[in-house]
N, C-alpha and C positions, 0 to 999 in steps of 0.2 A: 400523637401528631397526626391530624389529617390528612388525607390522599390529598386533597387539595394543598396542605403545606407541603406534602412530598414532592407534588409536582411541580409546586414555585419554585421550591430547592433543585430538584434536577434540572429546571429551566437555566437558575442562576448558577449552577456548575455548569452546564454545559457552556454558555457564555462565557465564565469568565475561568474555566479550568481545562475541560478539552478540550475547548479551541486553542489554549496555550500548550499545551501538549503536542499537536501538531507544527506548531511556530518550534519551540522548542529542538524535534525532532530534526526539522528542514533547516535548520542555521548553518550545518559542514556544507550542505549544496550552496549554497548562496553565491559563494565566491567562482565557483564553477557555472554558474548562468542557468542550472538546471532547478529543477523541483525535485521534494524527496521520490516521488513518483518516476522519475527519470531514473533518480538514482538506483530505486529497485530494481526496475529493467535491468541495468547495467550489472548489480550485483548477481542478478538469477543469470545474466549469459555468463559470468565471471567465474561465477560455482557450478554451472550445468554440465552435467558429464557424459550430456548430448548436445548435438547443434540446436538452438533453440528459433524458432519461427515466431511471428508475430501474433498466429493464433494458439499456439503454445502457452507464450505467457499469458495473452488474455485469461485463458482458460485457468491458468495457475492461480493468477490474481483474480480470479472470479470478477472481470471489467468486461466491458465491451471491447471490441476489436477497434474501434475507432479510439477509443482513450488510449489504449496503447501506441495505436499507430501516430496520435500527436505527440508520446512522448518520444517514439520512434525519431520521428522527422526531426524534433528539437536535437537528439543524439545525434544522429547523420549530418545535420548542418553545422554542430561542433564537432566535426569529425573527431567522437567519441564513440561511436561504432562505424561499423560497414554491414554491406548485406552481400552474401553470395548465392548467386541462381542456382537451384538444383539443375544439373544436365540434362536431366531425364523428364522433368516437369517443370516447366519456366515461371511457371505459378506460384513455387514456394520459393522462397527466399531465405535465407539463414544467417542471422545476426550474430557478430562476435565483435568483439573490443578490439579498436585498435592501439598502437603503442601510447599514445596520448590517453586513450579512454581508457585502458588496466593501471595507467598513474593515476589518474583522477578516481578511479573506482577505488582504489588502493588509500589514497588521501582522505576520502571521504569516510571509506569505511573506519580507519584510524581515529579520524575525529569524532565520528559517532560512537564509536566504544567508548572512549575518552570520556564525552559528555556522559553516556547512560552513565560509568562508572561513578563519575561525580554524583548523579541524582541517586543512586543505589546506594552511595555513602551516605548521605542527605538522610533518603528515606529510611532506607534498611533494607535488607534482601528480602525478609520476610514479608515484610507488609507490601512491596513492590511485585513478590509473587504472588500474594493473596489477592491484591488488586486485578492482577492478570488473569487469575482463575476465575473472578468475579465476574470481569467483562467476557471472557469466555464463555462463564454460565448463561450469563445474560443473555448473549447471541442467541446459544443453541437452544435455551428456551423461546425467546422469540421467534426464530425458525420453526419451530415445532408448533408453536401456537397458530403460524401461519399468515405472520406478519411478513410481507413480502418486500425485498429491495434490502433486508438486512444480512442475508449470510450470500446468495446469489445475484448479483444486480446483472446476469446475463440473460434472466427470464425474459418473458414476453412484457410481465406485468411489471413493471420497476416503479410504478406510482405505489404511495401508501394502500394497503386494504387492509379493511377492519375484519379480522376474522369472525367476529358478531353478526356480520352481514354476508358473511359468505353463500353464494347460492348453492 
């Protein structure tokens, strides 16, 4: 297979399979009117051993603070999370789940795990592990080659850069 043919198959796979994966994982969040990204914020809050702030979540998820702020605003509006201001530094706001947020997070987690289990039953545990390992390896190699925006989206230069033309 030529590089051009591989490229065509890559684009086709992206358009028909990888986008489907995003839809597949987000189905359990739909009844609660949140995105899968907002659910991951809730999951982080639920499982964290220390109080979380917007900044800590953005850093952990390797996205901008404004991206996390959008998710947090939706969760605040839906009363799934609440903010508590640090008494020593009013700029710091800790996030916690409300009782409704705990319930929603647990329901989505259960539904997501069940959905994933069904996929693993069809696809196979070994193939699922191999696929994940391949994707992680591809991300690491791309990052090592200098393709920006693939590993850490918080960097100053989030647009595509070709490592062949670096100064």
